[in-house]
C-alpha positions in Angstrom: 33.1 47.8 105.9 29.3 47.7 105.9 26.5 48.5 108.3 23.6 46.1 109.2 20.7 46.3 111.5 21.5 43.3 113.7 24.2 40.7 114.6 22.2 38.1 112.8 22.2 40.2 109.6 26.0 40.8 110.0 26.7 37.1 110.4 24.7 36.3 107.3 26.6 38.9 105.4 29.9 37.5 106.6 28.9 34.1 105.3 28.1 35.5 101.8 31.4 37.4 101.7 33.3 34.3 102.8 32.1 32.4 99.8 34.4 34.6 97.7 37.0 35.6 100.2 37.4 33.2 103.1 39.1 34.5 106.2 38.6 36.2 109.5 36.0 38.9 109.8 35.3 41.2 112.7 31.8 42.5 113.5 31.8 45.6 115.6 28.9 47.2 117.4 29.4 51.0 117.4 26.9 51.6 120.2 28.4 49.2 122.7 32.0 48.7 121.4 31.5 44.9 121.4 33.4 43.0 118.8 32.9 39.5 117.5 35.5 37.7 115.4 34.4 35.1 112.9 36.5 32.8 110.8 34.4 31.8 107.8 34.6 30.1 104.4 37.5 27.8 105.1 37.2 24.3 103.8 38.0 21.5 106.2 41.4 19.8 105.7 
């Protein structure tokens, strides 16, 4: 779990993490409770 300043920063961090560990990531906004699910790093079949 990490904290970033913006959704754009969080999505960029997910892309970096997915290079080593592909999968589903959830970005959560503590202030609003909004959650965004991203599947990243999977190679096309």
